[in-house]
The first five atom37 places (N, CA, C, CB, O) and aatype in JSON, in Angstrom:
{
  "aatype": [12, 2, 15, 11, 9, 11, 3, 3, 15, 19, 3, 13, 10, 13, 1, 0, 19, 10, 15, 10, 11, 16, 19, 6, 6, 4, 18, 2, 13, 13, 6, 3, 10, 4, 16, 19, 14, 6, 9, 11, 0, 12, 15, 5, 1, 10, 10, 19, 0, 8, 12, 10, 15, 16, 11, 4, 19, 18, 15, 3, 9, 19, 0, 8, 16, 7, 0, 15, 16, 0, 16, 9, 15, 1, 19, 2, 1, 15, 10, 2, 18, 7, 4, 3, 7, 18, 0, 12, 19, 13, 15, 1, 10, 3, 0, 7, 3, 0, 0, 0, 3, 5, 6, 11, 11, 7, 15, 6, 6],
  "atom_mask": [
    [1, 1, 1, 1, 1],
    [1, 1, 1, 1, 1],
    [1, 1, 1, 1, 1],
    [1, 1, 1, 1, 1],
    [1, 1, 1, 1, 1],
    [1, 1, 1, 1, 1],
    [1, 1, 1, 1, 1],
    [1, 1, 1, 1, 1],
    [1, 1, 1, 1, 1],
    [1, 1, 1, 1, 1],
    [1, 1, 1, 1, 1],
    [1, 1, 1, 1, 1],
    [1, 1, 1, 1, 1],
    [1, 1, 1, 1, 1],
    [1, 1, 1, 1, 1],
    [1, 1, 1, 1, 1],
    [1, 1, 1, 1, 1],
    [1, 1, 1, 1, 1],
    [1, 1, 1, 1, 1],
    [1, 1, 1, 1, 1],
    [1, 1, 1, 1, 1],
    [1, 1, 1, 1, 1],
    [1, 1, 1, 1, 1],
    [1, 1, 1, 1, 1],
    [1, 1, 1, 1, 1],
    [1, 1, 1, 1, 1],
    [1, 1, 1, 1, 1],
    [1, 1, 1, 1, 1],
    [1, 1, 1, 1, 1],
    [1, 1, 1, 1, 1],
    [1, 1, 1, 1, 1],
    [1, 1, 1, 1, 1],
    [1, 1, 1, 1, 1],
    [1, 1, 1, 1, 1],
    [1, 1, 1, 1, 1],
    [1, 1, 1, 1, 1],
    [1, 1, 1, 1, 1],
    [1, 1, 1, 1, 1],
    [1, 1, 1, 1, 1],
    [1, 1, 1, 1, 1],
    [1, 1, 1, 1, 1],
    [1, 1, 1, 1, 1],
    [1, 1, 1, 1, 1],
    [1, 1, 1, 1, 1],
    [1, 1, 1, 1, 1],
    [1, 1, 1, 1, 1],
    [1, 1, 1, 1, 1],
    [1, 1, 1, 1, 1],
    [1, 1, 1, 1, 1],
    [1, 1, 1, 1, 1],
    [1, 1, 1, 1, 1],
    [1, 1, 1, 1, 1],
    [1, 1, 1, 1, 1],
    [1, 1, 1, 1, 1],
    [1, 1, 1, 1, 1],
    [1, 1, 1, 1, 1],
    [1, 1, 1, 1, 1],
    [1, 1, 1, 1, 1],
    [1, 1, 1, 1, 1],
    [1, 1, 1, 1, 1],
    [1, 1, 1, 1, 1],
    [1, 1, 1, 1, 1],
    [1, 1, 1, 1, 1],
    [1, 1, 1, 1, 1],
    [1, 1, 1, 1, 1],
    [1, 1, 1, 0, 1],
    [1, 1, 1, 1, 1],
    [1, 1, 1, 1, 1],
    [1, 1, 1, 1, 1],
    [1, 1, 1, 1, 1],
    [1, 1, 1, 1, 1],
    [1, 1, 1, 1, 1],
    [1, 1, 1, 1, 1],
    [1, 1, 1, 1, 1],
    [1, 1, 1, 1, 1],
    [1, 1, 1, 1, 1],
    [1, 1, 1, 1, 1],
    [1, 1, 1, 1, 1],
    [1, 1, 1, 1, 1],
    [1, 1, 1, 1, 1],
    [1, 1, 1, 1, 1],
    [1, 1, 1, 0, 1],
    [1, 1, 1, 1, 1],
    [1, 1, 1, 1, 1],
    [1, 1, 1, 0, 1],
    [1, 1, 1, 1, 1],
    [1, 1, 1, 1, 1],
    [1, 1, 1, 1, 1],
    [1, 1, 1, 1, 1],
    [1, 1, 1, 1, 1],
    [1, 1, 1, 1, 1],
    [1, 1, 1, 1, 1],
    [1, 1, 1, 1, 1],
    [1, 1, 1, 1, 1],
    [1, 1, 1, 1, 1],
    [1, 1, 1, 0, 1],
    [1, 1, 1, 1, 1],
    [1, 1, 1, 1, 1],
    [1, 1, 1, 1, 1],
    [1, 1, 1, 1, 1],
    [1, 1, 1, 1, 1],
    [1, 1, 1, 1, 1],
    [1, 1, 1, 1, 1],
    [1, 1, 1, 1, 1],
    [1, 1, 1, 1, 1],
    [1, 1, 1, 0, 1],
    [1, 1, 1, 1, 1],
    [1, 1, 1, 1, 1],
    [1, 1, 1, 1, 1]
  ],
  "atom_positions": [
    [[-14.4, -81.25, -74.61], [-14.88, -79.79, -75.2], [-16.41, -80.01, -74.87], [-14.53, -79.45, -77.07], [-17.1, -81.02, -74.85]],
    [[-16.76, -78.26, -74.56], [-17.61, -77.97, -73.95], [-18.73, -77.98, -75.43], [-17.24, -76.66, -73.02], [-18.36, -77.11, -76.23]],
    [[-19.34, -78.35, -75.66], [-20.25, -78.62, -76.79], [-21.2, -77.24, -76.37], [-21.1, -80.35, -76.78], [-21.46, -76.59, -77.38]],
    [[-21.58, -76.85, -75.53], [-22.33, -75.61, -75.38], [-21.85, -74.09, -76.04], [-22.41, -75.48, -73.92], [-22.67, -73.21, -76.31]],
    [[-20.5, -73.97, -76.24], [-19.87, -73.13, -76.77], [-19.6, -73.23, -77.87], [-19.09, -72.93, -76.32], [-19.5, -72.18, -78.5]],
    [[-19.35, -74.72, -78.68], [-18.85, -74.63, -79.9], [-19.71, -74.38, -80.91], [-18.22, -75.62, -80.17], [-20.8, -74.87, -81.18]],
    [[-18.95, -73.42, -81.51], [-19.67, -73.04, -83.36], [-18.88, -71.96, -83.78], [-21.57, -72.39, -83.57], [-18.31, -71.16, -83.05]],
    [[-18.88, -72.0, -85.23], [-18.07, -71.35, -86.0], [-17.65, -69.72, -85.68], [-18.69, -71.53, -87.22], [-16.53, -69.35, -86.04]],
    [[-18.41, -68.91, -85.11], [-18.03, -67.95, -84.32], [-17.13, -67.91, -83.06], [-18.98, -67.56, -84.06], [-16.27, -67.05, -82.91]],
    [[-17.36, -68.79, -82.28], [-16.3, -68.87, -81.29], [-15.01, -69.43, -81.7], [-16.73, -69.61, -80.22], [-13.93, -69.06, -81.24]],
    [[-15.15, -70.32, -82.57], [-13.98, -70.65, -83.03], [-13.02, -69.63, -84.05], [-14.3, -71.83, -83.6], [-11.8, -69.78, -84.21]],
    [[-13.8, -68.65, -84.67], [-13.28, -67.28, -84.83], [-12.64, -66.3, -84.0], [-14.08, -66.71, -85.15], [-11.57, -65.71, -84.15]],
    [[-13.7, -66.25, -82.9], [-13.25, -65.93, -82.04], [-11.82, -65.98, -81.01], [-13.98, -66.16, -81.82], [-10.98, -65.13, -80.69]],
    [[-12.01, -67.29, -80.73], [-10.44, -68.02, -80.54], [-9.52, -67.87, -81.34], [-10.37, -69.36, -80.53], [-8.47, -67.48, -80.84]],
    [[-9.52, -68.07, -82.64], [-8.31, -67.96, -83.39], [-7.82, -66.85, -83.8], [-8.34, -68.58, -84.36], [-6.73, -66.65, -84.34]],
    [[-9.0, -65.79, -83.42], [-8.06, -64.31, -83.37], [-7.69, -63.75, -81.85], [-9.03, -62.95, -84.16], [-7.24, -62.6, -81.72]],
    [[-7.89, -64.57, -80.77], [-6.87, -64.76, -79.96], [-5.73, -65.31, -80.1], [-7.18, -65.2, -79.22], [-4.75, -64.7, -79.67]],
    [[-5.56, -66.59, -80.74], [-4.67, -66.93, -80.98], [-3.3, -66.04, -82.04], [-5.25, -67.96, -81.29], [-2.08, -66.21, -81.95]],
    [[-3.89, -65.33, -82.76], [-3.16, -64.53, -83.23], [-2.55, -63.15, -82.65], [-3.74, -64.4, -84.11], [-2.03, -62.2, -83.23]],
    [[-2.75, -63.34, -81.6], [-2.11, -62.39, -80.66], [-0.85, -62.75, -80.33], [-2.82, -62.22, -79.47], [-0.57, -63.86, -79.87]],
    [[0.44, -61.32, -80.68], [1.25, -61.99, -80.36], [1.75, -61.38, -79.17], [2.01, -62.24, -81.3], [2.73, -62.07, -78.9]],
    [[1.63, -60.31, -78.12], [2.13, -59.33, -77.34], [1.12, -59.02, -76.44], [2.59, -58.22, -78.05], [0.02, -59.03, -76.99]],
    [[1.08, -58.77, -75.37], [0.47, -58.08, -74.13], [-0.2, -56.87, -74.81], [1.62, -57.62, -72.9], [-1.35, -57.03, -75.22]],
    [[0.36, -55.75, -74.96], [0.32, -54.59, -75.85], [-0.94, -55.32, -76.73], [1.95, -54.15, -76.75], [-2.04, -55.24, -76.17]],
    [[-0.91, -55.96, -77.89], [-2.21, -56.55, -79.08], [-3.16, -56.73, -78.27], [-2.04, -58.04, -80.0], [-4.24, -56.25, -78.59]],
    [[-3.04, -57.5, -76.95], [-4.22, -58.1, -76.19], [-4.68, -56.67, -75.71], [-3.84, -59.34, -74.88], [-5.73, -56.29, -76.25]],
    [[-4.22, -55.98, -74.99], [-4.89, -54.81, -74.98], [-5.66, -54.03, -75.55], [-4.46, -54.35, -74.89], [-6.74, -53.57, -75.19]],
    [[-4.87, -53.84, -76.73], [-5.9, -53.68, -77.63], [-7.6, -53.76, -78.52], [-5.45, -53.91, -77.86], [-8.62, -53.1, -78.73]],
    [[-6.89, -55.25, -78.81], [-7.84, -56.3, -78.65], [-9.19, -56.05, -78.15], [-7.33, -57.17, -77.87], [-10.3, -55.75, -78.59]],
    [[-8.57, -56.34, -76.97], [-9.89, -56.85, -75.95], [-10.39, -55.89, -75.64], [-9.71, -57.6, -74.65], [-11.56, -56.14, -75.35]],
    [[-10.03, -54.22, -75.44], [-10.41, -52.94, -75.25], [-11.37, -52.53, -76.64], [-9.03, -52.02, -75.01], [-12.15, -51.58, -76.76]],
    [[-11.05, -53.5, -77.52], [-12.35, -52.94, -79.01], [-13.43, -54.02, -78.61], [-11.7, -53.27, -81.25], [-14.64, -53.87, -78.48]],
    [[-12.53, -55.35, -78.43], [-14.27, -55.99, -78.21], [-14.89, -56.47, -77.24], [-14.62, -57.0, -78.87], [-15.83, -57.26, -77.3]],
    [[-14.24, -55.87, -75.98], [-15.19, -56.08, -74.74], [-15.31, -54.68, -74.06], [-14.58, -57.26, -73.62], [-14.4, -53.87, -74.23]],
    [[-16.47, -54.33, -73.23], [-16.35, -53.71, -72.49], [-15.23, -53.65, -71.57], [-17.18, -53.81, -72.18], [-14.33, -54.48, -71.66]],
    [[-15.18, -52.46, -70.41], [-14.09, -52.25, -69.38], [-14.26, -53.3, -68.5], [-14.11, -50.89, -68.63], [-13.46, -54.23, -68.38]],
    [[-15.85, -53.1, -67.54], [-16.31, -53.89, -67.16], [-16.54, -55.68, -67.35], [-16.92, -53.26, -67.23], [-16.65, -56.44, -66.39]],
    [[-16.57, -55.98, -68.39], [-16.26, -57.62, -69.1], [-14.71, -57.68, -68.78], [-16.6, -57.83, -71.14], [-14.3, -58.61, -68.09]],
    [[-13.99, -56.91, -69.17], [-12.47, -57.23, -69.21], [-12.1, -57.34, -67.57], [-11.5, -55.89, -70.1], [-11.06, -57.84, -67.15]],
    [[-13.07, -56.8, -66.8], [-12.69, -56.89, -65.38], [-12.83, -57.83, -64.98], [-13.16, -56.22, -64.57], [-11.87, -58.42, -64.49]],
    [[-14.15, -58.44, -65.02], [-14.87, -59.55, -64.89], [-13.92, -60.48, -65.22], [-16.08, -59.61, -65.64], [-13.34, -60.88, -64.21]],
    [[-13.54, -60.97, -66.21], [-12.58, -62.23, -66.35], [-11.45, -62.16, -66.0], [-12.39, -62.68, -67.48], [-10.88, -63.16, -65.56]],
    [[-10.85, -60.96, -66.11], [-9.44, -60.77, -64.95], [-9.79, -61.18, -63.54], [-8.9, -59.04, -64.76], [-9.11, -61.98, -62.89]],
    [[-10.98, -60.54, -63.06], [-11.02, -60.92, -61.59], [-11.29, -62.77, -61.25], [-12.41, -59.92, -60.92], [-10.86, -63.45, -60.32]],
    [[-12.05, -63.1, -62.26], [-12.07, -64.79, -62.45], [-11.1, -65.36, -62.2], [-12.3, -65.35, -63.65], [-10.99, -66.09, -61.22]],
    [[-10.12, -65.14, -63.1], [-8.87, -65.91, -63.38], [-7.96, -65.3, -62.02], [-8.14, -65.53, -65.13], [-7.35, -66.16, -61.38]],
    [[-7.88, -64.02, -61.61], [-7.25, -64.04, -60.31], [-7.66, -65.0, -59.46], [-7.38, -62.9, -59.67], [-6.92, -65.85, -58.97]],
    [[-9.1, -64.89, -59.22], [-9.73, -66.35, -58.15], [-9.67, -67.29, -58.33], [-10.85, -66.65, -57.84], [-9.5, -67.98, -57.33]],
    [[-9.77, -68.06, -59.77], [-8.95, -69.1, -59.66], [-7.42, -69.6, -59.59], [-9.31, -69.49, -60.32], [-6.91, -70.71, -59.48]],
    [[-7.0, -68.47, -59.67], [-5.25, -68.99, -59.12], [-5.04, -68.74, -57.63], [-3.83, -67.97, -59.93], [-4.05, -69.09, -57.0]],
    [[-6.29, -67.97, -57.06], [-5.64, -67.9, -55.83], [-6.46, -69.34, -55.17], [-5.9, -66.24, -54.99], [-6.0, -69.75, -54.1]],
    [[-7.43, -69.97, -55.68], [-8.17, -70.75, -55.13], [-6.94, -72.19, -55.27], [-9.78, -70.75, -55.91], [-6.46, -72.98, -54.45]],
    [[-6.82, -72.03, -56.49], [-5.7, -73.24, -56.51], [-4.42, -73.39, -55.81], [-5.26, -73.38, -57.71], [-3.74, -74.42, -55.86]],
    [[-4.02, -72.06, -54.97], [-3.24, -71.61, -54.32], [-3.74, -72.17, -53.25], [-3.01, -70.36, -54.41], [-2.78, -72.25, -52.49]],
    [[-4.54, -72.55, -52.79], [-5.02, -72.67, -51.63], [-5.6, -71.79, -50.49], [-4.31, -73.16, -51.29], [-5.74, -71.94, -49.27]],
    [[-5.78, -71.14, -51.07], [-6.08, -69.19, -50.5], [-7.69, -69.5, -49.84], [-6.22, -67.48, -52.41], [-8.56, -69.91, -50.62]],
    [[-7.95, -69.32, -48.69], [-9.37, -69.36, -48.3], [-10.1, -68.07, -48.9], [-9.49, -69.41, -46.67], [-9.7, -66.98, -49.3]],
    [[-11.39, -68.68, -48.79], [-12.57, -67.62, -49.66], [-12.23, -66.05, -48.6], [-14.87, -68.42, -49.45], [-12.61, -65.08, -49.25]],
    [[-11.86, -65.79, -47.74], [-11.96, -64.19, -46.92], [-10.78, -63.74, -47.45], [-11.94, -64.05, -45.05], [-10.89, -62.7, -48.11]],
    [[-9.53, -64.27, -47.33], [-8.5, -63.65, -48.21], [-8.95, -63.22, -49.55], [-7.41, -64.58, -48.4], [-8.88, -62.04, -49.9]],
    [[-9.47, -64.31, -50.44], [-10.11, -63.78, -52.08], [-10.51, -62.39, -52.17], [-11.57, -64.59, -52.58], [-10.04, -61.45, -52.8]],
    [[-11.96, -62.53, -51.02], [-12.78, -61.56, -50.83], [-12.02, -60.24, -50.94], [-13.45, -61.76, -49.59], [-12.36, -59.31, -51.66]],
    [[-11.02, -60.27, -50.21], [-10.08, -59.09, -49.32], [-9.66, -58.53, -50.79], [-8.46, -59.75, -48.05], [-10.04, -57.42, -51.16]],
    [[-8.9, -59.33, -51.57], [-7.76, -59.19, -52.11], [-8.27, -59.04, -53.57], [-6.78, -60.32, -51.78], [-7.47, -58.75, -54.46]],
    [[-9.57, -59.22, -53.81], [-9.9, -59.42, -55.41], [-11.7, -58.87, -55.36], [-9.61, -61.52, -56.03], [-12.42, -59.11, -56.33]],
    [[-12.07, -58.35, -54.47], [-13.39, -57.84, -54.05], [-15.07, -58.75, -54.83], [0.0, 0.0, 0.0], [-16.28, -58.53, -54.77]],
    [[-14.17, -59.78, -55.5], [-14.86, -60.95, -55.74], [-16.18, -61.32, -55.19], [-14.11, -61.81, -55.42], [-15.88, -61.54, -54.01]],
    [[-17.33, -61.51, -55.27], [-18.18, -62.12, -54.35], [-18.02, -63.26, -53.85], [-19.17, -62.19, -54.73], [-17.16, -63.98, -54.35]],
    [[-18.88, -63.8, -52.6], [-18.52, -64.77, -52.77], [-19.25, -66.29, -53.59], [-18.24, -64.73, -51.71], [-18.97, -67.48, -53.56]],
    [[-20.23, -65.51, -54.23], [-21.2, -66.22, -55.29], [-20.09, -66.81, -56.43], [-22.44, -64.97, -56.06], [-19.84, -67.97, -56.77]],
    [[-19.42, -65.18, -56.98], [-18.74, -65.55, -58.08], [-17.45, -66.56, -57.39], [-18.26, -64.11, -58.96], [-17.26, -67.58, -58.06]],
    [[-16.75, -66.46, -56.43], [-15.74, -67.52, -56.06], [-16.39, -68.57, -56.1], [-15.06, -67.44, -54.82], [-16.05, -69.14, -57.14]],
    [[-17.44, -69.4, -55.34], [-17.74, -70.67, -55.48], [-18.36, -71.19, -57.21], [-18.82, -70.85, -54.25], [-18.3, -72.33, -57.67]],
    [[-18.79, -70.25, -57.72], [-18.88, -70.4, -59.34], [-17.1, -71.13, -59.91], [-19.25, -68.4, -60.13], [-16.85, -72.24, -60.38]],
    [[-16.19, -69.95, -59.63], [-14.92, -70.38, -60.1], [-14.57, -71.41, -59.48], [-13.95, -69.52, -60.04], [-13.78, -72.04, -60.18]],
    [[-14.82, -72.04, -58.21], [-14.39, -73.06, -57.16], [-15.05, -74.48, -58.14], [-15.25, -72.71, -55.28], [-14.37, -75.51, -58.22]],
    [[-16.1, -74.4, -58.68], [-17.38, -75.02, -59.2], [-16.32, -75.47, -60.81], [-19.13, -73.6, -59.34], [-15.81, -76.58, -60.95]],
    [[-16.2, -74.5, -61.69], [-15.03, -74.79, -62.84], [-14.13, -75.36, -62.26], [-14.36, -73.64, -63.57], [-14.25, -76.58, -62.35]],
    [[-13.19, -74.99, -61.63], [-12.03, -75.62, -61.28], [-12.03, -76.93, -60.54], [-11.37, -74.78, -60.59], [-10.94, -77.49, -60.42]],
    [[-12.88, -77.38, -60.14], [-12.98, -78.75, -59.79], [-14.23, -79.79, -60.62], [-13.23, -78.66, -58.22], [-14.23, -81.02, -60.56]],
    [[-15.01, -79.14, -61.2], [-15.84, -80.19, -62.67], [-15.88, -79.46, -63.63], [-17.49, -80.74, -62.61], [-16.78, -79.6, -64.45]],
    [[-15.01, -78.61, -63.76], [-14.99, -77.89, -65.69], [-14.25, -79.16, -66.13], [0.0, 0.0, 0.0], [-14.25, -80.35, -65.81]],
    [[-13.34, -78.06, -67.37], [-12.95, -78.35, -68.69], [-11.6, -78.67, -68.2], [-13.13, -77.21, -69.86], [-11.12, -79.54, -68.93]],
    [[-10.75, -78.29, -67.22], [-9.68, -78.22, -66.5], [-8.61, -76.92, -67.08], [-9.08, -79.69, -66.53], [-7.47, -76.73, -66.66]],
    [[-9.32, -76.14, -68.13], [-8.44, -75.13, -68.52], [-7.9, -74.07, -67.45], [0.0, 0.0, 0.0], [-6.83, -73.54, -67.75]],
    [[-8.22, -73.86, -66.8], [-7.79, -73.12, -65.45], [-6.22, -73.49, -65.11], [-8.84, -73.65, -64.1], [-5.21, -72.8, -65.2]],
    [[-6.43, -75.1, -64.61], [-5.23, -75.79, -64.36], [-3.96, -75.84, -65.58], [-5.74, -77.19, -64.02], [-2.76, -75.8, -65.33]],
    [[-4.7, -75.94, -67.18], [-3.56, -75.82, -68.0], [-2.7, -74.6, -68.51], [-3.91, -76.35, -68.95], [-1.65, -74.59, -69.15]],
    [[-3.49, -73.56, -68.02], [-3.29, -72.1, -68.23], [-2.2, -71.62, -67.11], [-4.78, -71.26, -68.08], [-1.31, -70.79, -67.28]],
    [[-2.52, -72.45, -65.79], [-1.87, -71.49, -64.57], [-0.35, -73.06, -64.86], [-3.27, -71.29, -62.27], [0.85, -72.92, -64.62]],
    [[-0.75, -73.79, -65.17], [0.76, -74.71, -65.77], [1.56, -74.05, -66.61], [0.51, -76.04, -66.65], [2.76, -73.84, -66.4]],
    [[0.97, -73.72, -67.53], [1.5, -72.92, -68.58], [1.9, -71.44, -67.98], [0.4, -72.83, -69.78], [2.99, -71.11, -68.44]],
    [[1.62, -70.93, -67.53], [2.05, -69.38, -66.82], [3.68, -70.13, -65.91], [0.28, -68.54, -65.25], [4.84, -69.71, -65.9]],
    [[3.21, -71.02, -65.43], [3.92, -71.51, -64.07], [5.77, -71.88, -64.91], [2.79, -73.39, -63.22], [6.9, -71.54, -64.56]],
    [[5.23, -72.75, -66.13], [6.63, -73.26, -66.76], [7.55, -72.09, -67.49], [6.28, -74.44, -67.94], [8.7, -72.16, -67.91]],
    [[6.51, -70.87, -67.5], [6.92, -69.65, -68.35], [7.9, -68.74, -67.81], [0.0, 0.0, 0.0], [8.82, -68.13, -68.36]],
    [[7.38, -68.79, -66.31], [7.95, -68.0, -65.29], [8.96, -68.81, -64.74], [6.99, -67.51, -64.28], [9.78, -68.13, -64.12]],
    [[9.27, -70.27, -64.72], [10.36, -70.84, -64.18], [11.29, -70.29, -65.19], [10.31, -72.39, -63.97], [12.29, -69.66, -64.84]],
    [[10.95, -70.55, -66.63], [12.0, -70.31, -67.34], [12.75, -68.91, -67.47], [11.62, -70.71, -68.43], [13.88, -68.55, -67.77]],
    [[11.78, -68.4, -67.16], [12.22, -66.73, -67.49], [13.13, -66.48, -65.91], [10.4, -65.34, -67.72], [14.01, -65.62, -65.87]],
    [[12.88, -67.11, -65.0], [13.93, -67.02, -63.84], [14.98, -67.87, -64.44], [13.41, -67.57, -62.27], [15.98, -67.16, -64.53]],
    [[15.19, -68.82, -64.79], [16.07, -69.4, -65.4], [17.18, -68.97, -65.9], [15.64, -69.82, -66.07], [18.34, -69.33, -65.71]],
    [[16.45, -67.69, -66.96], [17.0, -67.39, -68.3], [17.84, -65.67, -67.27], [15.33, -67.17, -70.02], [18.75, -65.13, -67.89]],
    [[17.59, -65.25, -66.36], [17.59, -64.07, -65.45], [18.94, -64.71, -64.96], [16.17, -63.76, -64.27], [20.1, -64.51, -65.32]],
    [[18.47, -65.44, -64.13], [19.42, -66.23, -63.55], [20.39, -66.41, -64.46], [18.96, -67.42, -63.08], [21.22, -65.57, -64.12]],
    [[20.84, -66.99, -65.45], [22.22, -67.11, -66.33], [22.57, -65.99, -66.75], [0.0, 0.0, 0.0], [23.79, -65.78, -66.72]],
    [[21.82, -65.05, -67.19], [22.9, -63.47, -67.35], [23.11, -62.5, -66.3], [22.34, -62.42, -68.43], [23.62, -61.38, -66.4]],
    [[22.64, -63.09, -65.29], [23.68, -62.42, -63.85], [24.81, -62.74, -63.54], [23.26, -62.61, -62.56], [25.65, -62.07, -62.94]],
    [[24.93, -64.59, -64.21], [25.89, -64.78, -63.89], [27.66, -64.55, -64.94], [25.4, -65.92, -63.47], [28.73, -64.83, -64.41]]
  ]
}
């Protein structure tokens, strides 16, 4: 756990995020909480992390996301030396996608 951010107000924020149930609820909450540039920056970093984790090269990431090489380097450092949060989320998203694909196949048969 990263002790630099751990406090009661951050716990409250994370509990609030965990209470959200739909993408639409996330849009509503994050639009109230953050500025549009803040949301765009977070989503860009997540996309950069995903592209790095799938072995995309910097030039392709810059072209696709518009992220600076400094942002890509920072995200790459988090991927390599961080708390494995990105890996955990990507693993869960991949598992959810696989389950949805399986469900879709079952309904088509």
